[in-house]
C-alpha positions in Angstrom: 88.9 56.6 89.3 91.4 54.1 88.2 95.1 54.9 87.2 95.5 56.0 83.7 96.5 53.4 81.2 99.3 53.6 79.0 97.4 52.4 75.8 99.8 50.5 72.5 98.3 51.7 69.6 98.1 48.1 68.3 96.0 46.8 70.2 93.6 49.8 69.9 93.7 48.9 66.4 92.7 46.0 66.6 89.4 46.5 68.6 88.6 49.1 66.5 88.9 46.5 63.6 87.1 43.9 65.7 84.3 46.5 66.3 84.8 46.3 69.9 84.6 50.0 70.9 83.1 49.2 73.8 86.2 47.9 75.2 87.7 50.2 73.5 86.2 53.4 75.5 86.5 52.1 78.8 90.1 51.7 78.8 90.0 55.6 77.4 87.3 56.3 80.5 90.0 57.1 83.2 92.0 59.2 81.1 89.2 61.3 79.3 88.4 61.7 82.6 90.9 62.8 84.3 91.8 65.3 81.5 88.6 67.0 81.4 88.2 67.5 85.5 91.4 69.1 85.6 91.0 71.3 82.8 87.4 72.4 84.1 89.0 72.5 87.3 85.8 70.8 88.3 84.6 67.5 89.0 81.0 68.0 88.0 81.8 69.8 84.7 85.0 67.5 84.0 82.4 64.7 84.5 79.9 66.2 82.2 82.2 67.1 79.5 83.9 63.5 79.9 80.7 62.0 79.2 80.0 64.1 76.0 83.4 63.3 75.2 82.5 59.3 75.3 79.2 59.8 73.7 80.5 61.6 71.0 83.5 58.7 70.2 80.6 56.4 70.6 78.4 57.9 67.6 81.1 58.4 65.9 82.4 54.9 65.7 78.4 54.1 65.7 77.7 55.7 62.2 81.1 54.2 60.5 83.4 57.3 60.7 87.1 55.1 61.0 90.2 56.7 61.1 93.0 54.9 59.3 96.2 55.8 60.1 95.9 57.8 62.9 96.8 56.3 66.1 93.3 56.6 68.1 94.7 58.4 71.4 95.1 60.8 69.2 91.4 61.1 68.3 90.9 60.8 71.6 92.7 63.3 73.0 91.2 65.9 69.1 88.0 64.9 70.8 88.4 65.9 74.4 90.1 69.2 73.1 86.9 69.5 71.0 84.9 69.3 73.5 86.5 71.5 76.3 86.5 74.0 74.1 82.6 73.9 72.4 82.2 73.6 76.7 84.6 77.0 76.9 83.3 78.7 75.0 79.4 78.1 76.3 78.1 76.0 73.2 76.2 73.2 73.8 78.4 69.7 74.0 75.7 67.4 74.8 73.0 65.4 73.6 70.1 64.3 75.3 71.1 59.9 76.7 68.7 57.2 76.6 66.5 56.9 79.6 68.7 53.2 79.9 71.9 54.2 80.1 70.6 56.8 83.3 71.4 54.1 85.3 71.9 55.0 89.2 75.9 54.4 90.3 76.8 53.2 87.3 80.3 54.5 85.9 80.5 55.8 82.0 82.1 52.7 80.9 79.4 50.1 82.2 76.8 52.1 80.7 78.4 52.3 77.1 78.9 48.5 77.3 75.3 48.2 79.0 74.3 49.8 75.3 75.9 48.0 73.2 74.6 45.2 74.9 71.1 46.2 74.0 71.2 47.0 70.7 73.2 43.7 70.1 70.7 41.9 71.7 67.6 43.6 69.8 70.1 43.2 66.9 69.6 39.9 67.2 65.6 39.3 67.1 63.6 39.2 64.0 61.9 41.9 62.5 58.7 42.7 64.0 60.4 42.2 67.5 63.1 44.2 66.7 61.0 47.0 66.2 58.7 46.8 69.3 62.1 46.5 71.6 64.1 49.6 70.0 60.7 52.1 70.1 60.5 50.5 73.7 63.6 49.9 75.4 66.4 52.1 72.9 64.0 54.9 72.5 62.1 54.6 75.3 58.4 55.0 74.0 55.6 54.3 75.8 53.8 50.7 74.7 50.7 52.2 73.7 53.0 55.3 71.9 54.8 52.3 69.7 52.2 50.5 68.8 51.4 54.6 67.1 54.8 54.9 65.5 54.5 51.4 64.3 50.9 51.3 63.0 49.4 47.8 65.2 48.5 47.4 68.4 49.1 48.0 72.2 48.0 44.1 72.6 50.4 43.5 69.2 53.3 45.7 71.1 53.3 43.7 74.6 53.1 40.5 72.5 56.4 41.0 70.6 57.9 42.1 73.4 56.7 39.5 75.6 58.5 36.9 73.1 61.3 39.0 72.5 61.8 38.6 76.5 61.5 35.0 75.6 63.8 34.8 72.8 66.5 37.0 75.0 66.4 34.8 77.6 67.3 32.2 75.0 70.1 33.6 73.6 71.6 34.6 77.3 71.2 30.4 77.8 72.9 29.9 74.3 70.5 28.4 72.8 70.6 30.3 69.2 
């Protein structure tokens, strides 16, 4: 675990305004983790609660929640307080994580960045490819399940995924 950083409210506000929540969350991860471990007096429980805090903050931002006039560090510590209170009261604080975020050896900040990167790439695809990729890679459906949900054939889903992977390669190579 790296040493906690001193947070700069102006930098935090700029990151929020630019929609760079993954970067912002990554800077707060050591502070959140250290506080959760200290409060729970357990590395395992502290890591679980810290993960819940990170994903709660992430989900709120993705849902459009903004904190006008309140420094983000205050929001972070309030969410930590609420999540710890739920944990100690025996209330469930977690939600199931998408399978693609269960990366062995990756820390929470890397998982958040990975999720945002994947979602950004998928959002840049044409509608049909985006729908197939979202079903398979974000929701964790099998190609057969995705086909049923999308009202198409398995072959069509496979073709959409093939074309999407090619398009993503081009995007990553800078051939937009």
